[in-house]
C-alpha positions in Angstrom: -24.9 6.1 3.8 -21.4 4.8 4.8 -19.4 6.2 7.6 -16.0 7.8 6.8 -13.1 6.0 8.3 -10.5 8.2 9.9 -7.0 7.3 10.6 -5.8 7.6 14.2 -3.8 10.6 15.1 -0.1 10.3 14.8 1.6 10.1 18.2 4.9 11.9 18.4 7.8 9.7 19.2 10.7 10.8 21.4 14.0 10.0 19.6 17.3 10.0 21.3 19.9 12.0 19.4 23.4 10.5 20.0 26.4 12.6 20.8 29.5 12.3 18.6 31.1 10.1 21.3 28.1 7.9 21.6 28.0 7.5 17.8 31.6 6.5 17.8 31.1 4.1 20.6 28.2 2.5 18.8 30.2 2.1 15.6 33.1 0.6 17.5 30.8 -1.8 19.3 29.3 -2.9 15.9 32.8 -3.9 14.8 34.6 -3.5 11.4 31.9 -5.3 9.4 29.0 -3.0 10.4 30.6 0.1 12.0 30.6 2.1 8.8 26.8 1.4 8.4 26.3 3.2 11.7 27.9 6.3 10.4 26.1 6.1 7.0 22.8 5.7 8.8 23.4 8.5 11.3 25.0 11.1 9.1 23.1 10.6 5.9 19.8 9.4 7.4 19.9 6.1 5.5 17.8 3.1 6.6 19.5 -0.2 7.4 18.5 -1.8 4.0 19.8 1.2 2.1 23.2 1.0 3.9 23.4 -2.7 3.3 22.6 -2.2 -0.4 25.5 0.2 -1.1 28.1 -1.2 -3.4 31.6 0.3 -4.1 30.6 1.2 -7.6 27.8 3.4 -6.3 30.3 5.6 -4.4 31.8 8.5 -6.4 34.8 9.6 -4.5 35.6 12.4 -7.0 32.2 14.0 -6.5 31.7 12.9 -2.9 28.3 11.3 -3.6 26.6 8.0 -2.9 23.9 6.7 -5.2 21.0 4.8 -3.5 19.7 2.6 -6.2 19.2 -0.7 -4.5 18.5 -2.0 -1.0 18.5 -5.2 1.0 15.1 -6.4 2.2 13.9 -9.6 3.8 12.6 -12.2 1.4 11.0 -15.6 1.7 12.1 -17.3 4.9 13.8 -14.2 6.2 16.6 -14.4 3.6 18.3 -11.1 2.6 17.3 -10.1 -0.9 18.9 -7.3 -3.0 16.4 -5.2 -5.0 15.4 -1.7 -6.0 14.0 0.8 -3.5 10.3 0.6 -2.8 9.6 3.9 -4.5 11.2 6.2 -7.0 11.6 8.9 -4.3 13.9 6.5 -2.4 16.1 6.2 -5.4 18.5 9.2 -5.0 22.1 10.5 -5.0 23.4 12.0 -1.8 26.3 14.2 -1.1 28.6 12.4 1.3 
């Protein structure tokens, strides 16, 4: 008879929530190239790869939406590779 394997209990993680001023300071520190990614990640809850995968054509300014249909991941040798999200659930349209 085989023993059942149990996953370890999930340990809660303390997460720091930034104030509006801290978020602004962080975006400024990241500079013009990455500052907007800080806001996208913080406000919309996007991961880095999702932020990096957004293209202008995926932003609908009339409807105020952003379509998450591709992301940047690390490929062979650490190179950045554009590809689809890892799951269908990650493919979504968000109100911006």
